[in-house]
C-alpha positions in Angstrom: 4.0 -2.0 30.4 0.9 -2.5 32.5 -2.0 -4.0 30.5 -5.2 -2.1 30.3 -8.4 -3.6 31.7 -10.7 -5.8 29.6 -13.4 -3.2 30.0 -11.1 -0.5 28.7 -10.4 -2.5 25.6 -14.1 -3.1 25.0 -14.9 0.6 25.6 -12.2 1.5 23.0 -13.5 -0.9 20.4 -17.0 0.7 20.8 -15.5 4.2 20.6 -13.4 3.4 17.5 -16.4 1.9 15.8 -18.3 5.1 16.3 -15.3 7.1 15.0 -14.9 4.9 11.9 -18.6 5.1 11.2 -18.2 8.9 11.3 -15.7 8.6 8.5 -18.0 6.4 6.5 -20.9 8.9 6.8 -18.7 12.0 6.3 -19.3 12.1 2.6 -15.8 10.7 1.9 -15.2 8.9 -1.4 -15.5 5.2 -0.7 -13.5 4.5 -3.9 -10.6 6.6 -2.7 -7.3 4.7 -2.4 -6.0 4.3 1.2 -2.4 5.7 1.2 -1.2 3.4 3.9 -2.9 0.3 2.3 -2.6 1.1 -1.4 -4.2 -2.1 -2.5 -7.5 -1.1 -0.8 -10.1 1.5 -1.3 -11.7 3.1 1.7 -14.7 0.8 1.3 -12.5 -2.3 1.2 -10.7 -1.2 4.3 -14.0 -0.8 6.2 -15.2 -4.1 4.9 -11.9 -5.7 6.2 -12.4 -4.1 9.6 -16.1 -5.0 10.0 -15.3 -8.5 8.8 -12.6 -8.8 11.4 -14.9 -7.6 14.2 -17.6 -10.2 13.1 -15.0 -13.0 12.8 -13.4 -12.3 16.2 -16.8 -11.8 17.8 -18.0 -15.1 16.4 -14.9 -16.8 17.8 -15.5 -15.4 21.3 -19.3 -15.9 21.3 -19.0 -19.6 20.4 -15.8 -20.1 22.5 -14.2 -21.6 19.4 -11.2 -23.8 20.1 -10.0 -23.6 16.4 -10.2 -21.1 13.7 -13.5 -20.3 12.0 -13.4 -19.9 8.2 -14.5 -16.6 6.8 -17.4 -18.2 5.0 -18.8 -19.4 8.3 -19.0 -15.9 9.8 -22.6 -14.5 9.5 -22.7 -11.5 7.2 -18.9 -11.3 7.3 -18.5 -10.3 3.7 -20.4 -7.0 4.0 -23.8 -5.3 3.4 -26.1 -6.3 0.6 -25.6 -2.9 -1.2 -22.0 -2.4 -2.1 -20.9 1.2 -2.5 -23.7 2.5 -0.3 -22.4 4.5 2.7 -25.6 4.1 4.7 -25.7 0.4 4.3 -22.0 0.1 5.1 -22.5 2.3 8.2 -25.3 0.0 9.5 -23.3 -3.1 8.8 -20.3 -1.7 10.6 -22.4 -0.6 13.6 -23.8 -4.1 13.9 -20.4 -5.7 13.7 -19.1 -3.5 16.5 -22.1 -4.3 18.7 -21.7 -8.1 18.1 -18.0 -8.0 18.9 -18.2 -5.8 22.0 -21.2 -7.7 23.3 -19.5 -11.1 22.9 -16.3 -9.8 24.6 -18.1 -8.2 27.5 -20.2 -11.4 28.1 -17.2 -13.7 27.9 -14.8 -11.7 30.2 -11.0 -11.7 29.7 -10.3 -15.3 30.8 -12.7 -17.3 28.7 -10.8 -19.9 26.6 -10.9 -19.0 22.9 -8.7 -19.9 20.0 -6.2 -17.3 18.9 -3.5 -17.1 16.3 -0.9 -15.9 18.8 -0.4 -15.2 22.5 -2.9 -16.3 25.2 -5.8 -18.3 23.9 -8.4 -16.2 25.7 -11.1 -13.6 25.0 -8.8 -11.1 26.5 -6.4 -11.6 23.6 -9.2 -10.7 21.2 -10.3 -7.6 23.2 -6.8 -6.2 23.0 -6.2 -7.2 19.4 -9.4 -5.7 18.1 -8.9 -2.5 20.0 -5.6 -1.9 18.3 -6.7 -3.3 14.9 -9.5 -0.8 14.6 -7.4 2.0 16.1 -4.8 1.6 13.4 -7.3 1.1 10.6 -9.2 4.2 11.6 -6.0 6.1 11.1 -5.8 4.5 7.6 -9.4 5.6 6.9 -8.9 9.2 8.1 -5.9 9.5 5.8 -7.9 8.3 2.9 -10.7 10.7 3.7 -8.5 13.7 4.6 -9.9 13.9 8.1 -8.1 14.6 11.4 -7.0 11.8 13.7 -6.4 11.5 17.5 -6.0 8.6 19.8 -5.9 8.3 23.6 -2.3 8.1 25.0 -3.0 4.9 26.9 -4.3 3.1 23.8 -1.4 4.4 21.7 1.2 3.2 24.2 -0.5 -0.2 24.6 -0.6 -0.6 20.8 3.2 -0.4 20.7 3.5 -2.9 23.5 1.2 -5.3 21.8 3.0 -5.0 18.5 6.3 -5.8 20.0 4.8 -8.9 21.7 3.2 -10.0 18.4 6.5 -9.6 16.5 8.2 -11.8 19.2 5.5 -14.4 19.2 5.3 -14.7 15.4 9.1 -14.7 15.1 9.5 -17.5 17.5 6.7 -19.5 15.9 7.7 -19.0 12.2 11.4 -18.4 12.6 11.2 -14.9 11.1 14.2 -12.6 11.2 14.2 -10.2 14.1 13.5 -6.5 13.3 17.0 -5.5 14.7 20.3 -7.4 14.5 22.4 -8.8 17.4 24.0 -6.0 19.3 21.5 -3.4 18.2 19.0 -1.7 20.4 16.0 0.6 20.3 14.7 2.8 23.2 11.1 3.9 23.1 9.5 6.2 25.7 6.0 7.5 25.6 6.0 11.2 26.6 2.3 11.7 27.1 1.3 8.5 28.9 0.7 8.5 32.7 3.5 7.2 34.9 1.5 4.2 36.1 1.4 2.7 32.6 5.2 2.4 32.6 5.2 3.1 28.8 8.9 2.6 28.1 10.6 -0.1 26.1 14.3 -1.1 25.5 14.4 -3.6 22.6 17.8 -5.4 22.3 18.8 -7.6 19.4 20.4 -10.9 20.1 21.6 -13.9 18.2 18.2 -15.6 18.9 16.0 -12.7 18.1 15.2 -9.8 20.4 14.0 -9.1 23.8 
């Protein structure tokens, strides 16, 4: 599939932050269990997402060449007033601004440490776009709210996930998701033709491809 542009990923992060903030300020119960992440409450999920934005934004802004521990990320652990929707909303908004600002300033080719794939700011733009897109789905389920996502982002999320499974499997020797001789055919029906959003995943003795 054809990758989206760096600006498209940055725009989507900003959009998804706004959408997630709308969940936080909707009056939803912040103590509600997230059905798709049952160890988390809605507040914990938002804290995770905002923390990930601040962490990745710090990596990109500083052009880090190795991982930055969570404790070294400014305000990475959340707002000063736990359980307060307004404080959580403000903290999340700031996290989004910091991450998107760092990514736009860096551009896609800036060298930055990453835990998989290309060691560039472009990796983080794509990763954070899909991280927040999926976690906003988790949040809307917890809040009982509707969810929609743009077809190009949905298709690219599948493409990225398949690449990550391959990268991590090669690095850590994890078992492939399908066995040798098996195959899966995926085809997005609502994506534009130029995206080429179609995948044939074939299991081999060495993994899949």
